C-alpha positions in Angstrom: 19.8 56.1 122.3 20.6 54.1 125.5 20.9 50.6 124.2 22.4 49.2 127.3 25.8 47.4 127.5 26.2 43.8 126.9 29.5 42.1 127.5 30.4 38.6 127.2 33.7 36.9 128.2 35.0 33.4 129.0 38.1 31.9 130.6 39.7 28.7 131.3 40.9 28.2 134.6 43.3 25.2 135.5 41.9 24.6 139.2 39.2 22.7 140.7 35.6 23.5 139.9 34.7 23.8 143.7 37.3 26.3 144.3 36.1 28.5 141.1 32.6 28.4 142.3 33.6 29.5 145.6 35.5 32.5 144.2 32.6 33.5 142.2 29.7 33.0 144.8 31.2 33.5 148.0 30.6 37.3 148.9 33.8 37.7 151.3 36.0 36.1 148.4 34.1 38.4 145.6 34.9 41.9 147.7 38.6 40.9 147.3 38.6 41.1 143.6 35.4 43.2 143.1 36.8 46.1 145.4 34.5 45.7 148.3 31.4 45.4 146.4 28.5 43.5 147.9 26.9 41.0 145.6 23.2 39.7 145.6 22.1 36.7 144.0 20.3 33.4 144.6 22.9 31.8 141.9 20.4 29.9 140.1 20.5 29.8 136.1 19.4 33.0 134.4 18.9 34.7 137.8 20.3 38.2 138.2 23.4 39.3 140.0 23.8 42.5 141.2 27.1 44.3 142.5 26.5 47.3 144.8 29.5 49.8 145.5 29.9 53.1 147.0 32.8 54.8 144.9 33.9 58.0 146.4 30.2 59.3 147.0 29.2 57.3 143.6 26.8 54.4 143.7 27.1 51.9 141.3 24.8 48.9 140.3 25.9 46.4 138.0 23.5 43.5 136.8 24.4 40.2 135.0 22.8 36.7 134.9 24.5 33.5 135.2 24.1 30.7 133.0 25.9 27.1 132.9 
């Protein structure tokens, strides 16, 4: 039975909010820590975030949603 995967995490980062937001929403920065993935989102609360990647001929598509 496929119930899907739900993962939740939180972290406190001691840096300006603008710098964190840029790291989370800037596609070029995201590629540095999400290993070359392309991210698609309109970054509105509740909107999906989709990471797409090609990994050794395997395709990955990861969805999440954003909330404040």
